[in-house]
C-alpha positions as a Markdown table, in Angstrom:
| # | Residue | x | y | z |
|---|---|---|---|---|
| 1 | Unk | -0.8 | 17.7 | 2.7 |
| 2 | Unk | 0.5 | 17.1 | 6.2 |
| 3 | Unk | -2.4 | 19.2 | 7.6 |
| 4 | Unk | -5.2 | 17.3 | 5.8 |
| 5 | Unk | -7.3 | 14.8 | 7.6 |
| 6 | Unk | -7.0 | 11.2 | 6.4 |
| 7 | Unk | -10.5 | 11.4 | 5.0 |
| 8 | Unk | -9.8 | 14.6 | 3.0 |
| 9 | Unk | -6.7 | 13.1 | 1.6 |
| 10 | Unk | -8.5 | 9.9 | 0.5 |
| 11 | Unk | -11.3 | 12.0 | -1.0 |
| 12 | Unk | -8.7 | 13.9 | -3.0 |
| 13 | Unk | -7.0 | 10.7 | -4.0 |
| 14 | Unk | -10.2 | 9.2 | -5.3 |
| 15 | Unk | -11.2 | 12.4 | -7.2 |
| 16 | Unk | -10.7 | 12.9 | -10.9 |
| 17 | Unk | -7.7 | 15.3 | -10.4 |
| 18 | Unk | -4.1 | 15.0 | -11.5 |
| 19 | Unk | -2.7 | 14.8 | -8.0 |
| 20 | Unk | -2.4 | 13.4 | -5.4 |
| 21 | Unk | -1.8 | 10.0 | -7.0 |
| 22 | Unk | 0.5 | 7.0 | -6.7 |
| 23 | Unk | 3.6 | 9.0 | -6.1 |
| 24 | Unk | 2.1 | 10.6 | -3.0 |
| 25 | Unk | 0.8 | 7.2 | -1.8 |
| 26 | Unk | 4.4 | 5.8 | -2.2 |
| 27 | Unk | 5.8 | 8.6 | -0.1 |
| 28 | Unk | 3.1 | 8.1 | 2.6 |
| 29 | Unk | 3.9 | 4.4 | 2.7 |
| 30 | Unk | 7.5 | 5.5 | 3.5 |
| 31 | Unk | 6.3 | 8.0 | 6.1 |
| 32 | Unk | 4.2 | 5.2 | 7.8 |
| 33 | Unk | 7.2 | 2.9 | 7.8 |
| 34 | Unk | 9.3 | 5.5 | 9.4 |
| 35 | Unk | 6.6 | 6.2 | 12.0 |
| 36 | Unk | 6.4 | 2.5 | 12.9 |
| 37 | Unk | 10.1 | 2.2 | 13.3 |
| 38 | Unk | 10.1 | 5.3 | 15.5 |
| 39 | Unk | 7.4 | 3.7 | 17.7 |
| 40 | Unk | 9.3 | 0.4 | 18.0 |
| 41 | Unk | 12.5 | 2.3 | 18.9 |
| 42 | Unk | 10.6 | 4.2 | 21.6 |
| 43 | Unk | 9.3 | 0.9 | 23.1 |
| 44 | Unk | 12.9 | -0.4 | 23.1 |
| 45 | Unk | 14.5 | 1.9 | 25.7 |
| 46 | Unk | 15.3 | 1.6 | 29.3 |
| 47 | Unk | 17.6 | -0.7 | 31.4 |
| 48 | Unk | 16.5 | -3.9 | 29.7 |
| 49 | Unk | 17.7 | -2.5 | 26.3 |
| 50 | Unk | 20.7 | -0.6 | 27.6 |
| 51 | Unk | 23.2 | -2.6 | 25.6 |
| 52 | Unk | 21.4 | -1.7 | 22.4 |
| 53 | Unk | 20.9 | 2.0 | 23.3 |
| 54 | Unk | 23.2 | 3.2 | 20.5 |
| 55 | Unk | 21.3 | 1.2 | 17.8 |
| 56 | Unk | 17.9 | 2.2 | 19.1 |
| 57 | Unk | 18.8 | 5.9 | 19.3 |
| 58 | Unk | 20.3 | 5.9 | 15.9 |
| 59 | Unk | 17.2 | 4.3 | 14.4 |
| 60 | Unk | 14.9 | 6.6 | 16.3 |
| 61 | Unk | 16.6 | 9.8 | 15.1 |
| 62 | Unk | 16.8 | 8.6 | 11.5 |
| 63 | Unk | 13.2 | 7.3 | 11.5 |
| 64 | Unk | 11.9 | 10.7 | 12.8 |
| 65 | Unk | 13.9 | 12.5 | 10.1 |
| 66 | Unk | 12.7 | 10.2 | 7.3 |
| 67 | Unk | 9.1 | 10.6 | 8.4 |
| 68 | Unk | 9.4 | 14.3 | 7.9 |
| 69 | Unk | 11.3 | 13.9 | 4.6 |
| 70 | Unk | 8.7 | 11.4 | 3.3 |
| 71 | Unk | 5.9 | 13.8 | 3.9 |
| 72 | Unk | 7.8 | 16.5 | 2.0 |
| 73 | Unk | 8.3 | 14.1 | -0.9 |
| 74 | Unk | 4.6 | 13.4 | -1.0 |
| 75 | Unk | 4.0 | 17.2 | -1.5 |
| 76 | Unk | 6.9 | 17.5 | -3.9 |
| 77 | Unk | 5.4 | 14.7 | -6.0 |
| 78 | Unk | 2.1 | 16.4 | -6.3 |
| 79 | Unk | 3.7 | 19.7 | -7.3 |
| 80 | Unk | 5.9 | 18.0 | -9.9 |
| 81 | Unk | 3.0 | 16.2 | -11.5 |
| 82 | Unk | 1.1 | 19.5 | -11.8 |
| 83 | Unk | 4.1 | 21.0 | -13.5 |
| 84 | Unk | 4.1 | 18.1 | -16.0 |
| 85 | Unk | 0.5 | 18.7 | -16.9 |
| 86 | Unk | 1.2 | 22.4 | -17.4 |
| 87 | Unk | 3.9 | 21.7 | -19.9 |
| 88 | Unk | 1.6 | 19.6 | -22.0 |
| 89 | Unk | -0.6 | 22.7 | -22.4 |
| 90 | Unk | 2.1 | 24.8 | -23.9 |
| 91 | Unk | 1.5 | 26.1 | -27.4 |
| 92 | Unk | 2.8 | 24.1 | -30.4 |
| 93 | Unk | 1.7 | 26.1 | -33.4 |
| 94 | Unk | 5.2 | 26.7 | -34.7 |
| 95 | Unk | 8.4 | 24.6 | -34.9 |
| 96 | Unk | 10.0 | 26.8 | -32.3 |
| 97 | Unk | 7.0 | 26.3 | -30.0 |
| 98 | Unk | 7.0 | 22.6 | -30.6 |
| 99 | Unk | 10.7 | 22.4 | -29.8 |
| 100 | Unk | 10.3 | 24.5 | -26.6 |
| 101 | Unk | 7.3 | 22.4 | -25.5 |
| 102 | Unk | 9.2 | 19.1 | -26.0 |
| 103 | Unk | 12.2 | 20.4 | -24.0 |
| 104 | Unk | 9.9 | 21.7 | -21.3 |
| 105 | Unk | 8.1 | 18.3 | -21.1 |
| 106 | Unk | 11.4 | 16.4 | -20.9 |
| 107 | Unk | 12.6 | 18.7 | -18.1 |
| 108 | Unk | 9.3 | 18.4 | -16.2 |
| 109 | Unk | 9.3 | 14.6 | -16.5 |
| 110 | Unk | 12.8 | 14.4 | -15.2 |
| 111 | Unk | 11.8 | 16.5 | -12.3 |
| 112 | Unk | 8.7 | 14.4 | -11.7 |
| 113 | Unk | 10.9 | 11.3 | -11.4 |
| 114 | Unk | 13.0 | 12.7 | -8.7 |
| 115 | Unk | 10.5 | 12.5 | -5.7 |
| 116 | Unk | 9.7 | 8.8 | -6.3 |
| 117 | Unk | 13.4 | 8.1 | -6.8 |
| 118 | Unk | 14.0 | 9.7 | -3.5 |
| 119 | Unk | 11.3 | 7.6 | -2.0 |
| 120 | Unk | 13.1 | 4.5 | -3.2 |
| 121 | Unk | 16.3 | 5.7 | -1.5 |
| 122 | Unk | 14.3 | 6.4 | 1.7 |
| 123 | Unk | 12.7 | 3.0 | 1.6 |
| 124 | Unk | 16.2 | 1.4 | 1.3 |
| 125 | Unk | 17.2 | 3.1 | 4.5 |
| 126 | Unk | 13.9 | 2.1 | 6.2 |
| 127 | Unk | 14.4 | -1.6 | 5.4 |
| 128 | Unk | 18.0 | -1.4 | 6.6 |
| 129 | Unk | 16.7 | 0.1 | 9.9 |
| 130 | Unk | 14.1 | -2.6 | 10.2 |
| 131 | Unk | 16.9 | -5.2 | 9.8 |
| 132 | Unk | 18.9 | -3.5 | 12.4 |
| 133 | Unk | 16.1 | -3.1 | 14.9 |
| 134 | Unk | 14.6 | -6.6 | 14.5 |
| 135 | Unk | 17.1 | -8.5 | 16.7 |
| 136 | Unk | 17.3 | -5.9 | 19.4 |
| 137 | Unk | 13.9 | -4.3 | 19.7 |
| 138 | Unk | 11.1 | -4.9 | 22.1 |
| 139 | Unk | 9.6 | -8.3 | 21.2 |
| 140 | Unk | 6.2 | -7.1 | 22.2 |
| 141 | Unk | 6.1 | -4.9 | 19.1 |
| 142 | Unk | 8.1 | -7.1 | 16.8 |
| 143 | Unk | 5.2 | -7.3 | 14.3 |
| 144 | Unk | 5.4 | -3.6 | 13.8 |
| 145 | Unk | 9.0 | -4.1 | 12.6 |
| 146 | Unk | 7.6 | -6.3 | 9.9 |
| 147 | Unk | 4.8 | -3.8 | 9.2 |
| 148 | Unk | 7.4 | -1.2 | 8.7 |
| 149 | Unk | 9.4 | -3.4 | 6.3 |
| 150 | Unk | 6.2 | -4.1 | 4.3 |
| 151 | Unk | 5.3 | -0.4 | 4.2 |
| 152 | Unk | 8.8 | 0.4 | 3.0 |
| 153 | Unk | 8.6 | -2.3 | 0.3 |
| 154 | Unk | 5.2 | -0.9 | -0.8 |
| 155 | Unk | 6.8 | 2.6 | -0.9 |
| 156 | Unk | 9.6 | 1.3 | -3.1 |
| 157 | Unk | 7.6 | -0.8 | -5.5 |
| 158 | Unk | 5.0 | 1.9 | -6.0 |
| 159 | Unk | 7.6 | 4.6 | -6.4 |
| 160 | Unk | 9.4 | 2.5 | -9.0 |
| 161 | Unk | 6.4 | 2.6 | -11.2 |
| 162 | Unk | 6.4 | 6.4 | -11.0 |
| 163 | Unk | 10.0 | 6.6 | -11.9 |
| 164 | Unk | 9.6 | 4.2 | -14.8 |
| 165 | Unk | 6.6 | 6.0 | -16.4 |
| 166 | Unk | 8.5 | 9.2 | -16.4 |
| 167 | Unk | 11.7 | 7.7 | -17.7 |
| 168 | Unk | 10.3 | 7.4 | -21.2 |
| 169 | Unk | 10.3 | 11.1 | -21.7 |
| 170 | Unk | 13.6 | 11.9 | -20.0 |
| 171 | Unk | 16.2 | 12.9 | -22.7 |
| 172 | Unk | 19.2 | 13.6 | -20.4 |
| 173 | Unk | 21.1 | 10.3 | -20.6 |
| 174 | Unk | 23.0 | 10.8 | -17.3 |
| 175 | Unk | 19.7 | 11.5 | -15.5 |
| 176 | Unk | 18.1 | 8.4 | -17.2 |
| 177 | Unk | 21.0 | 6.2 | -16.1 |
| 178 | Unk | 20.8 | 7.4 | -12.5 |
| 179 | Unk | 17.1 | 7.0 | -12.3 |
| 180 | Unk | 17.3 | 3.6 | -13.9 |
| 181 | Unk | 19.9 | 2.5 | -11.4 |
| 182 | Unk | 17.8 | 3.6 | -8.5 |
| 183 | Unk | 14.8 | 1.8 | -9.8 |
| 184 | Unk | 16.9 | -1.3 | -10.3 |
| 185 | Unk | 17.6 | -1.5 | -6.6 |
| 186 | Unk | 13.9 | -2.2 | -5.7 |
| 187 | Unk | 13.9 | -6.0 | -6.3 |
| 188 | Unk | 16.7 | -6.5 | -3.8 |
| 189 | Unk | 15.0 | -4.2 | -1.3 |
| 190 | Unk | 11.7 | -6.1 | -1.7 |
| 191 | Unk | 13.6 | -9.4 | -1.1 |
| 192 | Unk | 15.1 | -8.0 | 2.1 |
| 193 | Unk | 11.8 | -6.8 | 3.3 |
| 194 | Unk | 10.4 | -10.3 | 2.7 |
| 195 | Unk | 13.2 | -11.7 | 4.9 |
| 196 | Unk | 12.3 | -9.3 | 7.7 |
| 197 | Unk | 8.7 | -10.3 | 7.6 |
| 198 | Unk | 9.6 | -14.0 | 7.4 |
| 199 | Unk | 11.8 | -13.7 | 10.4 |
| 200 | Unk | 9.1 | -11.9 | 12.4 |
| 201 | Unk | 6.5 | -14.5 | 11.4 |
| 202 | Unk | 8.8 | -17.3 | 12.5 |
| 203 | Unk | 9.4 | -15.5 | 15.8 |
| 204 | Unk | 5.8 | -14.9 | 16.6 |
| 205 | Unk | 4.9 | -18.5 | 15.6 |
| 206 | Unk | 7.4 | -20.1 | 18.0 |
């Protein structure tokens, strides 16, 4: 996926194929958020920002790492979804086959919920980084901090949908509880992203 052109990815997204879909889009939102934060950090170096060098460097290193991780999650999501579709095609002619098919589906659905859950966690880090960078970053690119927060929010809210749709078929209660808890963090994350955007809008409107 990382080697595709944007046009080719969008063609695949628009096609009548199982993947890529919303899960990959969520991960790419996160990747774009990370890239924006990396860009702002790179514009926030030099003597003028020396007192914030530790913060900027920390955000920069983490943003670059999350950008790579998010791309991998986009690919993982597509692979997991294909695995789910394959389990639905397993034979179910006998009781044993039906039981095996049901177990395989539950396992595949649990696995398919993991990449979007990881996207939510990544988005949580991204919003925190936007909060950290906002007061110390280069004011000439402050709107990109808000853009990063909005992209992280879109990543989380989109990923939550993909977690929730898979939850219905997950039979492992511990896994269900963990995934439910992760999805439950999204409203707070979205509110924090809103606050970053509001602060930026106030700053540029002054």
